[in-house]
N, C-alpha and C positions, 0 to 999 in steps of 0.2 A: 633623401640623401643623408645619409650617416657620417659623422666626423666623429673621429677619436682624437683627442688631445692626449699626448701621453709625456709628462712633462712634471717636474719634481720640485720646480722653485715658484718663486714669487712672479713670474712672467705668466705662468699659467691662466690666472684672469685676464689679462691684457690679451692673449692668443685667443681665449672665448670670445671676446669682444669684438676682436677684428674678424674672426670667423662670422659672428653675426652681421657685421659689417660688409662681408663678402656675402652675403645671402643664404647662410646656413642659421636654419631654425634652432632656437634656444635648446627646445627638447630632442635635438638630433645630435646635438652635441654631448658626447660623452668624455668623460675625464678621468683617468687613471694616473697616478703619481708615483706608481713603482714599478717594477718588473711583474711582481707578484699580481699586482691589481692587472696590468695591462694585460697578462695572460689569461687571467680569469674572465678579463672582459672579450677577449678573442675567443674564448671556448662558448660565449654565449653568440656572439654575432661577429661578423665582417665589416668594418666600416666601408665606406666608398673612397673616402681619404683620411689619411692620419697624418698628424703632424707630431714625430717623434724626437725626443731629445736623447741622443746617442749615448748619453751619461747619466743615468738617472739617480745615482748614487754620488752626490759629489764630496762627501767626506768620507768615501769608502775608495780605496787604491784601486779597484777592479773598475777598469772603464767600458766593460762590455755588455752591461745591461739592457742599454737601449738596443744596441746592435743584435744581441738575443732577441728581442722583441721584433725589430725589423726582420730577422731571419725566418722567426715564427710566422710572422704575418704574410711575408712572402710565400712561405711555404703552403700556408692557407689559401691564398689568392693570388694570382696574377694581374687581376684586375685593380685592386685596391692599389690608389695612389698614395705613395709615402713620401712625405716630405721631413727630412732631417734638420731640425732646427736646434740650433746651438746657441749659445752666449760664451763658449769657452775659449774659442780663437784655439781651437785644435784641427789644422787642416787635415792631418792625417787620420783622425777619428770620422771627420766627413768623408774622406776617401772611403773609408772602411764601411760606413752607412751606405754609399752609394754602391758598394761592390758586394753588400748584403740583401741589395735590391730596392733600394729609395730612390725615385725619380728627380729628386730636387734636393738641394742642400743649400741652408741659408744659415750664414754665421753672423749672428748680431752684435758681433764684436768689431767686424769689419769697419775699418776708418770709413767717414764721409758716407755711410749708408743708413738711412731712416729706417732701421727694420720694420718698423711698423708698417710703414706705407709697402715696404717690398714685401712682408709676409701677407697683408691684405691683397695686394695685387697677384701674387701667386697664388693664394686660396681662391679667390675670384677666378683665375685662369683654371686651376686645376678642376674646380668646381663644375666648369663649362664644360671640361673634356670628360668629366665622371657622366654630367648628365646627357653628353652626346652618345655617350657609349650606352647608357640604359636604354635611351629612344632607339639607337640602332638595334640592340638585344630583343627590344619590343616587336621589331618587325619580322 
């Protein structure tokens, strides 16, 4: 069960830790910190689950880098579960991520939301969905 974490900021390590808490093995978690790294990764393999920041270049005016990665991944796989995860409080960007093919959207800036708990729960849930798909495909 492969997980791609595609994020460019300091929360990447926390996301990896939460993924391990949700049952992903450390050796199955792949990290990319830019659009270019992500596209290179996706040329090599397609993950079962991906956590993608829709805005991979925070100091760049262009907001589409993560959306480009979501579109590319969705074009390569209809089965990969894509979670859009942002710290940016930009609902419009989240909507565009969902339109591009993400199944889930978590904005860590939402008030009164413990994003660590929420992301861990969602990773656990989507990991279960991916495992069920894999078992079904084997039959």
